[in-house]
C-alpha positions in Angstrom: 26.9 -1.0 -3.6 28.8 1.5 -1.5 27.1 2.7 1.6 27.0 6.3 0.3 25.4 5.1 -2.9 22.8 3.2 -0.9 22.0 6.2 1.2 21.8 8.4 -1.9 19.4 5.9 -3.6 17.3 5.8 -0.4 17.1 9.5 -0.3 15.9 9.6 -3.9 13.3 6.9 -3.3 12.0 8.9 -0.3 11.9 12.1 -2.3 10.0 10.3 -5.1 7.5 9.0 -2.6 6.8 12.5 -1.4 6.7 14.1 -4.8 4.5 11.6 -6.6 0.9 10.8 -5.8 0.5 7.2 -4.8 -1.3 4.9 -7.2 -2.4 2.7 -4.3 -2.6 3.1 -0.5 -2.2 -0.7 0.0 0.5 -3.1 -0.9 0.6 -3.1 -4.7 0.1 -6.0 -7.1 3.0 -5.9 -9.6 3.4 -8.0 -12.8 7.1 -8.5 -13.5 7.5 -9.7 -17.1 10.6 -11.5 -18.3 11.1 -10.3 -21.8 11.1 -13.0 -24.5 11.1 -16.8 -24.1 13.6 -19.6 -24.6 12.2 -20.3 -28.1 12.2 -16.6 -29.0 15.2 -15.4 -26.9 15.6 -11.8 -28.2 19.0 -10.2 -28.9 22.2 -12.2 -28.8 25.0 -10.7 -26.7 28.5 -10.2 -27.9 29.5 -13.4 -26.0 26.7 -15.4 -27.6 24.6 -15.5 -24.5 21.0 -14.7 -25.4 18.9 -11.9 -24.0 16.3 -14.1 -22.4 18.9 -15.5 -20.0 19.8 -12.0 -18.9 16.2 -11.0 -18.6 15.4 -14.0 -16.5 18.1 -13.3 -13.9 17.4 -9.6 -13.6 13.6 -10.0 -13.5 13.9 -12.6 -10.8 16.0 -10.2 -8.7 13.5 -7.4 -9.3 10.6 -9.7 -8.2 12.5 -10.7 -5.1 13.2 -7.1 -4.1 9.6 -6.1 -4.7 8.4 -9.0 -2.5 10.8 -8.0 0.2 9.3 -4.5 0.0 5.9 -6.0 0.7 4.4 -5.9 -2.7 2.5 -8.8 -4.2 4.2 -10.0 -7.4 3.2 -12.1 -10.4 6.0 -13.2 -12.7 5.4 -13.7 -16.4 7.4 -15.8 -18.8 9.8 -16.9 -16.1 9.1 -20.6 -16.4 10.1 -21.0 -20.1 6.6 -21.2 -21.4 5.6 -19.4 -24.6 3.5 -16.3 -23.8 2.5 -13.9 -26.6 3.1 -10.2 -26.3 -0.6 -9.5 -26.3 -1.2 -11.9 -23.4 1.5 -10.8 -21.1 -0.2 -7.7 -19.6 -3.5 -9.4 -19.5 -2.6 -12.4 -17.3 -3.3 -10.3 -14.2 -5.9 -7.7 -15.2 -6.3 -6.5 -11.6 -2.6 -5.7 -11.2 -1.6 -2.2 -10.2 1.5 -2.1 -12.3 3.3 -3.9 -15.2 7.0 -3.9 -15.7 8.8 -5.7 -18.5 12.6 -6.4 -18.2 14.8 -6.5 -21.2 18.4 -6.1 -22.4 19.2 -4.1 -25.5 20.7 -4.6 -29.0 21.3 -1.9 -31.6 20.8 -1.4 -35.3 22.7 -4.0 -37.4 24.5 -1.3 -39.4 26.2 -0.1 -36.3 27.3 -3.7 -35.4 28.5 -4.3 -39.0 30.5 -1.1 -38.8 32.2 -2.2 -35.6 30.5 0.5 -33.5 29.2 -1.8 -30.7 31.0 0.0 -27.9 29.5 3.4 -28.7 26.3 2.8 -26.7 25.9 1.5 -23.2 23.4 1.8 -20.3 19.7 1.6 -19.7 16.6 2.9 -21.5 13.1 3.2 -20.2 10.0 3.2 -22.4 6.3 4.1 -22.0 3.5 4.1 -24.6 1.0 6.9 -25.1 -1.4 4.2 -26.2 -1.5 2.9 -22.7 -4.8 4.1 -21.1 -2.9 5.2 -18.0 0.0 6.9 -19.8 0.5 9.7 -17.3 0.9 7.2 -14.4 3.2 5.1 -16.6 5.4 8.1 -17.3 5.4 9.0 -13.6 6.6 5.6 -12.7 9.1 5.5 -15.5 10.7 8.7 -14.1 10.7 7.2 -10.6 12.6 4.1 -11.9 15.0 6.4 -13.8 15.7 8.5 -10.7 16.5 5.4 -8.7 18.8 4.0 -11.5 20.7 7.2 -11.8 21.0 7.5 -8.0 22.5 4.0 -8.1 25.2 5.1 -10.5 23.6 3.9 -13.8 23.6 6.0 -17.0 21.1 6.1 -19.8 22.2 5.0 -23.3 20.0 7.5 -25.2 20.6 5.3 -28.3 16.9 5.0 -29.2 16.5 8.7 -29.7 19.0 8.6 -32.6 17.3 10.2 -35.7 17.7 7.1 -37.8 15.3 4.6 -39.4 14.1 2.1 -36.8 14.8 4.4 -33.8 14.0 8.1 -33.4 11.9 7.4 -30.3 10.8 10.7 -28.6 13.0 11.4 -25.6 10.8 12.5 -22.8 13.6 12.9 -20.2 17.2 12.9 -21.3 18.6 12.7 -17.7 16.5 9.7 -16.8 16.6 7.9 -20.2 12.8 7.8 -20.6 11.5 7.4 -24.1 8.1 7.1 -25.7 7.5 4.1 -27.9 3.8 3.8 -28.6 3.9 0.6 -30.6 5.4 -1.7 -27.9 2.8 -4.4 -27.5 3.2 -5.2 -23.8 2.7 -1.5 -23.0 -0.1 -0.5 -25.3 -2.2 -3.6 -24.5 -1.8 -3.1 -20.7 -4.8 -1.7 -18.8 -2.7 -0.8 -15.9 0.3 1.6 -15.9 3.2 -0.1 -17.7 6.9 0.4 -18.3 9.6 -1.4 -20.2 13.2 -1.3 -19.0 16.2 -2.1 -21.2 18.9 -2.7 -18.6 22.0 -2.6 -20.8 23.3 -3.0 -24.3 24.5 -6.6 -24.5 25.8 -6.4 -28.1 28.4 -4.1 -26.6 30.9 -6.5 -25.0 31.9 -4.1 -22.2 28.3 -3.4 -21.2 27.4 -7.1 -21.5 30.2 -8.1 -19.1 29.1 -5.3 -16.7 25.4 -6.3 -16.6 26.3 -10.0 -16.1 28.1 -9.2 -12.8 26.2 -10.1 -9.6 26.9 -6.7 -8.1 25.4 -4.9 -11.1 22.4 -7.2 -11.1 21.8 -6.6 -7.4 22.2 -2.8 -7.8 20.0 -2.5 -10.8 17.3 -4.8 -9.4 17.2 -2.8 -6.2 17.0 0.4 -8.1 14.2 -0.7 -10.4 12.2 -2.3 -7.6 12.7 0.7 -5.3 11.5 3.1 -8.1 8.4 1.0 -8.7 7.7 0.8 -5.0 8.2 4.6 -4.5 5.8 5.4 -7.4 3.2 3.0 -6.1 3.1 4.8 -2.8 5.5 2.5 -0.8 
């Protein structure tokens, strides 16, 4: 990342720290969930590479950055073991925060129509069925602020008024949506957020999110947004 972009991201993280009440005065305990598993790998990218492989790399980078920031981190589904959606947020019930890392697909009818390149960028989700919804939303916005400051753009695809999407868009600029039925969010007892880092069925976006510089930039932004929200 360019020095100016780093400075801008740092200023945003500092502003978020001042603007948002801290969830914890001490080093936070954060669960970093790698979306999907090798046996159930999620979406298939335009190149044929499956989503789990992208999730594994980015979640590892997020976990490393959070650790460097002084947080205590537990990784979930990073060892290839099968973990059900309902179990993931319950493996560390005393955690302060849960974040699940994914990469996105799109509705099959768009793919069949050759419209893969129409959507690119990140999406962030919270569930109103999470018992700490307001805190989840606050952290989702902090992550979105950090991603936007790092030069990332939200896809907004999931707000499309079509069957299977139409997720309420809570913050257009930051790409934050409400998706109440997401299992890892609604079963969590702590604040919880799911991030879709990029649209891997779009060949251009897939190539972008596979680059080491993009992975580093996004991991830093996601982790810094979590850290800021948790009072870092």
